[in-house]
N, C-alpha and C positions, 0 to 999 in steps of 0.2 A: 504494499500499499504506500503510495506517494502523496504528498502535500506540497501542492506549488500554488505560490501567490503571485498572480498576475494585476500588471498596473493598467487600468482601463480608463484613458483619459474621457471617454464620452459618458460616463457615469456622471449623472447629474442630480438624481432623487433616488427614493427607494423604489419608484417604480422600475427602473433600469434595473436595478439589483433583482427586483423579482422577475423580470422578463430574461435577464441572464441565467438565475437560478433554474427557472422553469426549462429552457432549452439545454441547459447542460445536465439537468437532473435525468432527461431522456435517454442520454449516452449511456450505451452499455459499459460499466466498469466505473461510473462516477457514482461515489457514494454520499459526498455532501458538497455543497457549494454554499461558502458563507461571504457576504458582501459588505463593505462599508461606503455609502455615498460620499461621507466626508473626506476619506482618504483616496478615494476613486480605486480600490483594489477589491479584489476578488480573491477568496482562498478555495482552491479545488482540491478535495480528496479524492484520489483515484487509483485504479490498478487494471491490469489487463481486461479486455482488449483496448480500453482507452489508452491514449498517448498524449503527450504534452502537445504534439504537432496536430493531432485531430482535435483536440480542445481549444486551440488558438485558431483553427480553421473555422470552426463553428462560432467562434466569437466573431471573427472577421465576417462570416456568412450573414449573420444577424444584426450587423453595424456597430459591434462594440469591440473592435480590434485590439489586442493587448499591445501596448507601447513595449518597444525594445525588441 
């Protein structure tokens, strides 16, 4: 199990965090998604078959691309 923190500059409110949580939670292997609109960060706990690359790809697809 891995936990990765992502910086998401497009987060502006709690609704943004909820949208990200909804999309990422539907991915196989993602067990939790926590977000903070104040710091514009999300923390994702995941394991296979999810990968950091496909989490980032999903974030980009839903218009919340990870910085860096």
